[in-house]
FIPABA-78103 format. One record per residue: residue number from 1; x, y, z of N, C-alpha, C in turn. Coordinates in nm, 2 decimals, always signed. Layout:
<recs>
NUM, X, Y, Z, X, Y, Z, X, Y, Z
...
</recs>
This chain:
<recs>
1, +10.71, +9.60, +11.41, +10.59, +9.66, +11.48, +10.50, +9.70, +11.43
2, +10.47, +9.81, +11.31, +10.39, +9.84, +11.21, +10.28, +9.71, +11.17
3, +10.36, +9.61, +11.10, +10.31, +9.51, +11.06, +10.21, +9.40, +11.18
4, +10.26, +9.39, +11.26, +10.20, +9.32, +11.39, +10.09, +9.38, +11.40
5, +10.09, +9.54, +11.43, +9.98, +9.62, +11.43, +9.87, +9.64, +11.36
6, +9.89, +9.60, +11.21, +9.81, +9.60, +11.15, +9.75, +9.47, +11.11
7, +9.80, +9.35, +11.16, +9.77, +9.23, +11.13, +9.62, +9.24, +11.27
8, +9.65, +9.26, +11.41, +9.59, +9.25, +11.52, +9.47, +9.31, +11.50
9, +9.47, +9.47, +11.42, +9.38, +9.57, +11.38, +9.29, +9.45, +11.29
10, +9.32, +9.37, +11.21, +9.23, +9.31, +11.07, +9.18, +9.20, +11.12
11, +9.21, +9.12, +11.24, +9.18, +9.05, +11.31, +9.07, +9.07, +11.36
12, +9.11, +9.18, +11.46, +8.98, +9.22, +11.55, +8.87, +9.28, +11.48
13, +8.89, +9.35, +11.37, +8.78, +9.37, +11.27, +8.71, +9.26, +11.22
14, +8.79, +9.18, +11.18, +8.70, +9.04, +11.11, +8.64, +8.99, +11.24
15, +8.69, +8.96, +11.40, +8.61, +8.94, +11.48, +8.47, +9.00, +11.50
16, +8.49, +9.14, +11.50, +8.36, +9.25, +11.51, +8.27, +9.18, +11.41
17, +8.31, +9.16, +11.25, +8.21, +9.15, +11.15, +8.14, +9.02, +11.16
18, +8.23, +8.88, +11.23, +8.18, +8.78, +11.24, +8.05, +8.79, +11.33
19, +8.13, +8.83, +11.44, +7.94, +8.89, +11.54, +7.87, +8.93, +11.51
20, +7.91, +9.04, +11.41, +7.76, +9.13, +11.38, +7.69, +9.03, +11.27
21, +7.74, +8.95, +11.20, +7.67, +8.84, +11.12, +7.61, +8.72, +11.17
22, +7.62, +8.71, +11.30, +7.56, +8.62, +11.36, +7.43, +8.64, +11.42
23, +7.41, +8.78, +11.40, +7.30, +8.82, +11.47, +7.16, +8.81, +11.38
24, +7.10, +8.75, +11.44, +6.98, +8.71, +11.32, +6.85, +8.83, +11.36
25, +6.78, +8.84, +11.23, +6.72, +8.89, +11.26, +6.55, +8.83, +11.33
26, +6.48, +8.86, +11.39, +6.33, +8.80, +11.49, +6.25, +8.73, +11.41
27, +6.19, +8.66, +11.39, +6.12, +8.60, +11.36, +5.98, +8.63, +11.35
28, +5.91, +8.67, +11.25, +5.80, +8.73, +11.25, +5.65, +8.61, +11.24
29, +5.59, +8.68, +11.38, +5.50, +8.58, +11.42, +5.37, +8.56, +11.31
30, +5.32, +8.47, +11.24, +5.22, +8.46, +11.17, +5.11, +8.49, +11.24
31, +4.99, +8.52, +11.15, +4.89, +8.57, +11.18, +4.80, +8.40, +11.17
32, +4.69, +8.41, +11.26, +4.61, +8.27, +11.27, +4.60, +8.22, +11.09
33, +4.54, +8.30, +11.02, +4.54, +8.27, +10.89, +4.63, +8.26, +10.81
34, +4.75, +8.29, +10.83, +4.85, +8.22, +10.76, +4.88, +8.13, +10.81
35, +4.85, +8.09, +10.94, +4.87, +7.93, +11.00, +4.82, +7.79, +10.96
36, +4.69, +7.92, +10.91, +4.58, +7.78, +10.86, +4.61, +7.76, +10.71
37, +4.62, +7.85, +10.64, +4.67, +7.84, +10.49, +4.84, +7.76, +10.54
38, +4.92, +7.78, +10.60, +5.06, +7.71, +10.59, +4.99, +7.54, +10.63
39, +4.93, +7.53, +10.75, +4.95, +7.39, +10.77, +4.89, +7.31, +10.66
40, +4.78, +7.35, +10.56, +4.74, +7.30, +10.46, +4.80, +7.28, +10.32
41, +4.94, +7.36, +10.36, +5.02, +7.33, +10.23, +5.01, +7.45, +10.11
42, +4.97, +7.60, +10.16, +5.00, +7.67, +10.09, +5.12, +7.69, +10.05
43, +5.20, +7.69, +10.11, +5.38, +7.75, +10.06, +5.42, +7.65, +9.95
44, +5.35, +7.55, +9.91, +5.35, +7.47, +9.79, +5.25, +7.48, +9.66
45, +5.18, +7.60, +9.70, +5.06, +7.64, +9.59, +5.13, +7.73, +9.47
46, +5.25, +7.78, +9.50, +5.33, +7.82, +9.38, +5.34, +7.74, +9.31
47, +5.38, +7.60, +9.31, +5.43, +7.49, +9.22, +5.33, +7.42, +9.17
48, +5.21, +7.47, +9.21, +5.12, +7.44, +9.11, +5.05, +7.45, +9.00
49, +5.07, +7.38, +8.89, +5.05, +7.41, +8.75, +4.90, +7.37, +8.68
50, +4.84, +7.26, +8.74, +4.71, +7.24, +8.77, +4.62, +7.13, +8.87
51, +4.53, +7.17, +8.89, +4.48, +7.07, +9.01, +4.33, +7.05, +8.95
52, +4.31, +6.92, +8.92, +4.18, +6.85, +8.91, +4.12, +6.76, +9.01
53, +3.99, +6.78, +9.01, +3.86, +6.71, +9.10, +3.72, +6.72, +9.08
54, +3.67, +6.61, +9.10, +3.54, +6.60, +9.11, +3.47, +6.60, +9.24
55, +3.37, +6.72, +9.22, +3.25, +6.74, +9.35, +3.13, +6.68, +9.33
56, +3.10, +6.61, +9.45, +2.97, +6.54, +9.47, +2.92, +6.59, +9.58
57, +2.76, +6.55, +9.62, +2.68, +6.59, +9.68, +2.59, +6.49, +9.69
58, +2.54, +6.40, +9.79, +2.47, +6.27, +9.86, +2.40, +6.36, +9.91
59, +2.25, +6.40, +9.90, +2.15, +6.48, +9.97, +2.04, +6.36, +9.96
60, +2.01, +6.29, +10.12, +1.92, +6.15, +10.10, +1.94, +6.08, +9.99
61, +1.86, +6.06, +9.90, +1.90, +5.94, +9.79, +1.93, +6.04, +9.62
62, +1.98, +6.15, +9.66, +2.03, +6.23, +9.52, +2.15, +6.24, +9.53
63, +2.22, +6.22, +9.38, +2.33, +6.24, +9.36, +2.37, +6.36, +9.28
64, +2.49, +6.42, +9.32, +2.52, +6.54, +9.23, +2.65, +6.49, +9.17
65, +2.70, +6.54, +9.08, +2.85, +6.57, +9.06, +2.89, +6.65, +8.92
66, +3.01, +6.67, +8.93, +3.05, +6.76, +8.83, +3.22, +6.76, +8.81
67, +3.27, +6.81, +8.73, +3.43, +6.81, +8.76, +3.48, +6.90, +8.68
68, +3.61, +6.94, +8.76, +3.69, +7.06, +8.71, +3.83, +7.04, +8.70
69, +3.91, +7.13, +8.59, +4.01, +7.11, +8.56, +4.09, +7.23, +8.58
70, +4.18, +7.30, +8.67, +4.16, +7.44, +8.68, +4.37, +7.48, +8.66
71, +4.40, +7.55, +8.61, +4.50, +7.60, +8.54, +4.53, +7.73, +8.63
72, +4.56, +7.73, +8.75, +4.59, +7.88, +8.81, +4.67, +7.96, +8.75
73, +4.79, +7.93, +8.70, +4.88, +8.01, +8.66, +4.83, +8.12, +8.54
74, +4.72, +8.04, +8.43, +4.68, +8.10, +8.32, +4.51, +8.15, +8.36
75, +4.47, +8.09, +8.50, +4.34, +8.11, +8.51, +4.22, +8.06, +8.42
76, +4.27, +7.95, +8.36, +4.18, +7.86, +8.25, +4.10, +7.75, +8.31
77, +3.97, +7.75, +8.32, +3.88, +7.67, +8.36, +3.82, +7.54, +8.25
78, +3.82, +7.45, +8.30, +3.79, +7.34, +8.25, +3.63, +7.28, +8.26
79, +3.48, +7.33, +8.29, +3.39, +7.25, +8.34, +3.29, +7.16, +8.26
80, +3.33, +7.01, +8.35, +3.29, +6.91, +8.28, +3.20, +6.86, +8.35
81, +3.06, +6.85, +8.29, +2.94, +6.79, +8.34, +2.90, +6.66, +8.28
82, +2.77, +6.61, +8.27, +2.74, +6.55, +8.25, +2.68, +6.50, +8.11
83, +2.68, +6.61, +8.05, +2.63, +6.63, +7.90, +2.75, +6.70, +7.86
84, +2.82, +6.80, +7.86, +2.90, +6.88, +7.78, +3.00, +6.90, +7.87
85, +3.08, +6.99, +7.78, +3.23, +7.03, +7.85, +3.22, +7.20, +7.79
86, +3.29, +7.27, +7.90, +3.31, +7.38, +7.87, +3.45, +7.46, +7.93
87, +3.54, +7.52, +7.80, +3.65, +7.57, +7.82, +3.63, +7.72, +7.83
88, +3.69, +7.78, +7.98, +3.69, +7.95, +7.93, +3.83, +7.98, +8.03
89, +3.85, +8.12, +8.01, +3.92, +8.18, +8.10, +3.82, +8.26, +8.21
90, +3.92, +8.24, +8.31, +3.83, +8.37, +8.42, +3.87, +8.51, +8.39
91, +3.98, +8.51, +8.31, +4.03, +8.66, +8.25, +3.95, +8.73, +8.16
92, +3.86, +8.66, +8.08, +3.71, +8.71, +8.00, +3.63, +8.59, +7.95
93, +3.49, +8.62, +8.07, +3.43, +8.58, +8.07, +3.29, +8.61, +7.99
94, +3.22, +8.54, +7.93, +3.08, +8.62, +7.87, +3.00, +8.54, +7.95
95, +2.82, +8.55, +7.92, +2.76, +8.52, +8.03, +2.77, +8.37, +8.07
96, +2.78, +8.31, +7.99, +2.76, +8.12, +8.00, +2.89, +8.11, +8.10
97, +3.00, +8.15, +8.08, +3.08, +8.11, +8.16, +3.09, +8.20, +8.28
98, +3.02, +8.32, +8.33, +2.99, +8.37, +8.44, +2.91, +8.29, +8.53
99, +2.78, +8.25, +8.43, +2.71, +8.16, +8.48, +2.77, +7.99, +8.57
100, +2.88, +7.95, +8.47, +2.89, +7.83, +8.48, +3.06, +7.85, +8.64
101, +3.12, +7.98, +8.63, +3.21, +8.05, +8.71, +3.14, +8.03, +8.82
102, +3.01, +8.03, +8.84, +2.99, +8.04, +9.02, +3.00, +7.96, +9.08
103, +2.96, +7.80, +9.01, +2.98, +7.65, +9.08, +3.11, +7.65, +9.07
104, +3.22, +7.67, +8.95, +3.37, +7.68, +9.02, +3.42, +7.69, +9.14
105, +3.34, +7.88, +9.17, +3.40, +7.93, +9.31, +3.34, +7.85, +9.40
106, +3.21, +7.81, +9.40, +3.14, +7.72, +9.52, +3.25, +7.60, +9.53
107, +3.28, +7.53, +9.40, +3.34, +7.40, +9.44, +3.48, +7.38, +9.49
108, +3.55, +7.50, +9.44, +3.70, +7.52, +9.47, +3.71, +7.59, +9.62
109, +3.61, +7.67, +9.63, +3.57, +7.73, +9.79, +3.56, +7.59, +9.90
110, +3.49, +7.48, +9.86, +3.51, +7.35, +9.97, +3.62, +7.29, +9.96
111, +3.66, +7.26, +9.86, +3.85, +7.21, +9.87, +3.96, +7.27, +9.90
112, +3.98, +7.42, +9.89, +4.08, +7.52, +9.90, +4.03, +7.66, +9.99
113, +3.96, +7.61, +10.11, +3.89, +7.72, +10.17, +4.07, +7.76, +10.24
114, +4.12, +7.70, +10.29, +4.26, +7.75, +10.37, +4.33, +7.82, +10.31
115, +4.32, +7.80, +10.17, +4.39, +7.95, +10.04, +4.32, +8.03, +10.03
116, +4.19, +8.03, +10.05, +4.10, +8.09, +9.98, +4.12, +8.22, +10.10
117, +4.15, +8.19, +10.23, +4.17, +8.29, +10.37, +4.29, +8.40, +10.33
118, +4.40, +8.33, +10.22, +4.48, +8.43, +10.21, +4.43, +8.52, +10.08
119, +4.35, +8.46, +9.94, +4.30, +8.49, +9.84, +4.27, +8.60, +9.85
120, +4.13, +8.58, +9.98, +4.01, +8.70, +10.01, +4.05, +8.77, +10.14
121, +4.17, +8.78, +10.15, +4.20, +8.81, +10.28, +4.13, +8.99, +10.31
122, +4.14, +9.05, +10.19, +4.13, +9.19, +10.17, +3.97, +9.20, +10.19
123, +3.89, +9.10, +10.18, +3.72, +9.10, +10.17, +3.66, +9.08, +10.28
124, +3.73, +9.04, +10.39, +3.65, +9.01, +10.52, +3.72, +9.09, +10.66
125, +3.61, +9.04, +10.76, +3.71, +9.06, +10.88, +3.72, +8.97, +10.96
126, +3.77, +8.98, +11.04, +3.79, +8.80, +11.10, +3.82, +8.84, +11.29
127, +3.78, +8.73, +11.34, +3.79, +8.73, +11.48, +3.85, +8.59, +11.56
128, +3.94, +8.60, +11.61, +4.01, +8.44, +11.65, +3.98, +8.40, +11.83
129, +3.91, +8.31, +11.86, +3.90, +8.25, +11.99, +3.98, +8.18, +11.99
130, +4.06, +8.15, +12.12, +4.16, +8.05, +12.17, +4.07, +7.92, +12.18
131, +3.95, +7.93, +12.26, +3.85, +7.83, +12.32, +3.73, +7.84, +12.30
132, +3.68, +7.73, +12.20, +3.52, +7.70, +12.17, +3.49, +7.57, +12.17
133, +3.37, +7.56, +12.14, +3.31, +7.42, +12.16, +3.30, +7.34, +12.03
134, +3.36, +7.30, +11.95, +3.29, +7.26, +11.80, +3.13, +7.19, +11.82
135, +3.08, +7.22, +11.69, +2.95, +7.20, +11.70, +2.89, +7.08, +11.65
136, +2.97, +6.99, +11.59, +2.97, +6.86, +11.60, +3.02, +6.76, +11.70
137, +3.16, +6.78, +11.68, +3.27, +6.71, +11.76, +3.21, +6.75, +11.94
138, +3.20, +6.83, +11.95, +3.17, +6.87, +12.12, +3.27, +6.91, +12.17
139, +3.40, +6.89, +12.09, +3.50, +6.93, +12.12, +3.59, +7.05, +12.17
140, +3.66, +7.07, +12.26, +3.70, +7.24, +12.27, +3.79, +7.21, +12.16
141, +3.80, +7.35, +12.09, +3.87, +7.38, +11.97, +3.91, +7.53, +11.95
142, +3.99, +7.57, +11.91, +4.02, +7.70, +11.85, +3.91, +7.74, +11.76
143, +3.88, +7.87, +11.72, +3.72, +7.92, +11.65, +3.79, +8.03, +11.56
144, +3.78, +8.01, +11.43, +3.82, +8.15, +11.33, +3.69, +8.20, +11.31
145, +3.61, +8.31, +11.31, +3.49, +8.37, +11.21, +3.57, +8.44, +11.13
146, +3.51, +8.46, +11.00, +3.52, +8.56, +10.91, +3.38, +8.60, +10.87
147, +3.38, +8.71, +10.81, +3.28, +8.74, +10.76, +3.30, +8.88, +10.64
148, +3.24, +8.80, +10.54, +3.26, +8.88, +10.40, +3.20, +9.00, +10.41
149, +3.24, +9.10, +10.32, +3.19, +9.22, +10.30, +3.06, +9.23, +10.24
150, +3.00, +9.34, +10.21, +2.90, +9.32, +10.17, +2.91, +9.37, +9.99
151, +3.01, +9.36, +9.96, +3.04, +9.44, +9.85, +3.13, +9.35, +9.73
152, +3.08, +9.30, +9.61, +3.14, +9.23, +9.53, +3.16, +9.04, +9.62
153, +3.19, +9.01, +9.51, +3.20, +8.78, +9.51, +3.07, +8.73, +9.51
154, +3.06, +8.59, +9.54, +2.95, +8.56, +9.52, +2.85, +8.51, +9.62
155, +2.90, +8.59, +9.74, +2.84, +8.51, +9.86, +2.84, +8.67, +9.95
156, +2.83, +8.79, +9.89, +2.86, +8.90, +10.03, +2.78, +8.87, +10.14
157, +2.84, +8.95, +10.25, +2.81, +8.96, +10.33, +2.79, +8.80, +10.45
158, +2.83, +8.72, +10.38, +2.78, +8.56, +10.46, +2.88, +8.53, +10.55
159, +2.92, +8.46, +10.66, +2.96, +8.42, +10.75, +3.03, +8.29, +10.76
160, +3.12, +8.28, +10.79, +3.18, +8.06, +10.84, +3.30, +8.11, +10.95
161, +3.25, +7.99, +11.04, +3.31, +7.94, +11.15, +3.38, +7.84, +11.11
162, +3.52, +7.84, +11.16, +3.63, +7.76, +11.15, +3.68, +7.70, +11.25
163, +3.68, +7.56, +11.30, +3.71, +7.50, +11.43, +3.82, +7.39, +11.38
164, +3.92, +7.46, +11.50, +4.06, +7.38, +11.45, +4.12, +7.33, +11.58
165, +4.26, +7.25, +11.61, +4.33, +7.24, +11.71, +4.44, +7.27, +11.69
166, +4.55, +7.27, +11.75, +4.70, +7.33, +11.75, +4.76, +7.32, +11.65
167, +4.73, +7.20, +11.54, +4.82, +7.18, +11.44, +4.74, +7.28, +11.31
168, +4.65, +7.34, +11.35, +4.55, +7.47, +11.26, +4.52, +7.38, +11.11
169, +4.47, +7.24, +11.13, +4.41, +7.19, +11.02, +4.28, +7.20, +11.10
170, +4.18, +7.24, +10.99, +4.03, +7.24, +11.02, +3.97, +7.12, +11.00
171, +3.88, +7.10, +11.13, +3.81, +6.98, +11.18, +3.67, +6.99, +11.15
172, +3.63, +7.08, +11.14, +3.48, +7.14, +11.14, +3.46, +7.30, +11.09
173, +3.34, +7.33, +11.03, +3.33, +7.43, +11.00, +3.18, +7.50, +11.02
174, +3.12, +7.62, +11.03, +2.97, +7.61, +11.00, +2.97, +7.77, +10.91
175, +2.87, +7.75, +10.82, +2.82, +7.87, +10.72, +2.74, +7.93, +10.77
176, +2.71, +8.05, +10.77, +2.56, +8.14, +10.81, +2.56, +8.25, +10.69
177, +2.45, +8.21, +10.63, +2.41, +8.31, +10.53, +2.39, +8.46, +10.60
178, +2.41, +8.54, +10.55, +2.43, +8.68, +10.54, +2.43, +8.73, +10.72
179, +2.56, +8.65, +10.76, +2.61, +8.64, +10.91, +2.50, +8.61, +11.01
180, +2.40, +8.57, +10.98, +2.30, +8.53, +11.04, +2.34, +8.42, +11.22
181, +2.29, +8.50, +11.31, +2.33, +8.45, +11.46, +2.32, +8.28, +11.43
182, +2.22, +8.19, +11.33, +2.23, +8.06, +11.33, +2.27, +8.01, +11.22
183, +2.31, +7.88, +11.22, +2.41, +7.82, +11.15, +2.31, +7.80, +11.01
184, +2.34, +7.79, +10.90, +2.31, +7.77, +10.73, +2.34, +7.62, +10.75
185, +2.45, +7.59, +10.75, +2.52, +7.45, +10.74, +2.62, +7.44, +10.83
186, +2.62, +7.28, +10.89, +2.76, +7.25, +10.96, +2.81, +7.15, +10.96
187, +2.93, +7.13, +10.89, +2.98, +7.00, +10.85, +3.13, +6.96, +10.91
188, +3.15, +6.83, +10.91, +3.26, +6.81, +10.95, +3.36, +6.82, +10.85
189, +3.52, +6.82, +10.85, +3.63, +6.83, +10.75, +3.69, +6.68, +10.76
190, +3.72, +6.62, +10.70, +3.81, +6.48, +10.71, +3.85, +6.42, +10.60
191, +3.88, +6.30, +10.63, +3.97, +6.21, +10.55, +4.06, +6.28, +10.43
192, +4.14, +6.33, +10.51, +4.24, +6.41, +10.45, +4.33, +6.37, +10.35
193, +4.38, +6.42, +10.25, +4.48, +6.34, +10.13, +4.57, +6.44, +10.11
194, +4.72, +6.43, +10.11, +4.84, +6.49, +10.09, +4.85, +6.44, +9.90
195, +4.84, +6.56, +9.86, +4.90, +6.59, +9.70, +4.94, +6.71, +9.63
196, +5.04, +6.69, +9.61, +5.14, +6.82, +9.56, +5.20, +6.92, +9.66
197, +5.19, +6.84, +9.78, +5.22, +6.92, +9.90, +5.12, +6.97, +9.95
198, +4.99, +6.97, +9.90, +4.89, +7.01, +9.99, +4.78, +6.92, +10.03
199, +4.75, +6.94, +10.17, +4.65, +6.93, +10.23, +4.51, +6.89, +10.25
200, +4.44, +6.86, +10.12, +4.29, +6.89, +10.10, +4.22, +6.77, +10.19
201, +4.12, +6.84, +10.25, +3.97, +6.74, +10.27, +3.92, +6.67, +10.19
202, +3.83, +6.54, +10.17, +3.79, +6.46, +10.05, +3.63, +6.47, +10.13
203, +3.62, +6.52, +10.26, +3.50, +6.43, +10.30, +3.43, +6.54, +10.37
204, +3.32, +6.56, +10.38, +3.24, +6.69, +10.45, +3.10, +6.60, +10.48
205, +3.04, +6.60, +10.62, +2.95, +6.53, +10.69, +2.88, +6.63, +10.77
206, +2.69, +6.62, +10.76, +2.63, +6.69, +10.85, +2.64, +6.60, +10.99
207, +2.57, +6.66, +11.09, +2.57, +6.55, +11.21, +2.46, +6.44, +11.19
208, +2.36, +6.47, +11.10, +2.24, +6.40, +11.13, +2.29, +6.30, +11.00
209, +2.39, +6.28, +10.91, +2.43, +6.19, +10.82, +2.33, +6.21, +10.68
210, +2.22, +6.30, +10.67, +2.15, +6.30, +10.54, +2.22, +6.39, +10.44
211, +2.36, +6.46, +10.46, +2.44, +6.52, +10.36, +2.55, +6.47, +10.36
212, +2.61, +6.46, +10.25, +2.76, +6.43, +10.25, +2.81, +6.49, +10.14
213, +2.90, +6.57, +10.17, +2.98, +6.62, +10.01, +3.13, +6.61, +10.02
214, +3.16, +6.55, +9.89, +3.28, +6.53, +9.84, +3.34, +6.53, +9.77
215, +3.52, +6.48, +9.78, +3.57, +6.48, +9.64, +3.65, +6.37, +9.61
216, +3.64, +6.36, +9.46, +3.68, +6.24, +9.41, +3.77, +6.31, +9.31
217, +3.89, +6.21, +9.28, +3.99, +6.23, +9.15, +4.06, +6.38, +9.13
218, +4.09, +6.39, +9.24, +4.16, +6.47, +9.27, +4.32, +6.45, +9.26
219, +4.37, +6.56, +9.18, +4.49, +6.54, +9.09, +4.59, +6.67, +9.12
220, +4.73, +6.68, +9.12, +4.78, +6.78, +9.12, +4.91, +6.78, +9.02
221, +4.93, +6.86, +8.95, +5.04, +6.89, +8.87, +5.10, +6.99, +8.89
</recs>
């Protein structure tokens, strides 16, 4: 009888333990910032050892182009221009590297803005609106507005409005210098490519079609 009682007690303890283990932790709701970054493949960024791209701007009849190779794990940048190449570490920059790095930050921002939303999260405030009208497509979308602080960075105090649908993929954006109520530049986000698990826009156009900013030679290792 004693043996039977012990077995029954063990079985009852096992059942309680199984039921306890079946209780799952509640899922943590992602913020709108995290949802946008995740939709563009931010979860795969940790696997990126190198990303290279050419930044192009067509304005009326003029064309501008420069190429970058970035090794994010060691923060090494190779800047390839029309006439020269500069290799520098972003951990220790001289005056020449500082000047060049401003161009790198600008070009990288256009390509990797959804990831910058995570990297820069402590440097801006934001507001999320569920229903607004996108300025170019005139379509109802969600809108995220971020305003950078007035300290640090290359464009302190500037504001950006991002327009996206329920997939959290950015479709349009507006840049407002110094948080001006009037837009400084509004473009589309289109011609997305998936490479290395990242979802990246290759084309940005103004509504007037006299400005086109785009990326070529995108590679991820």
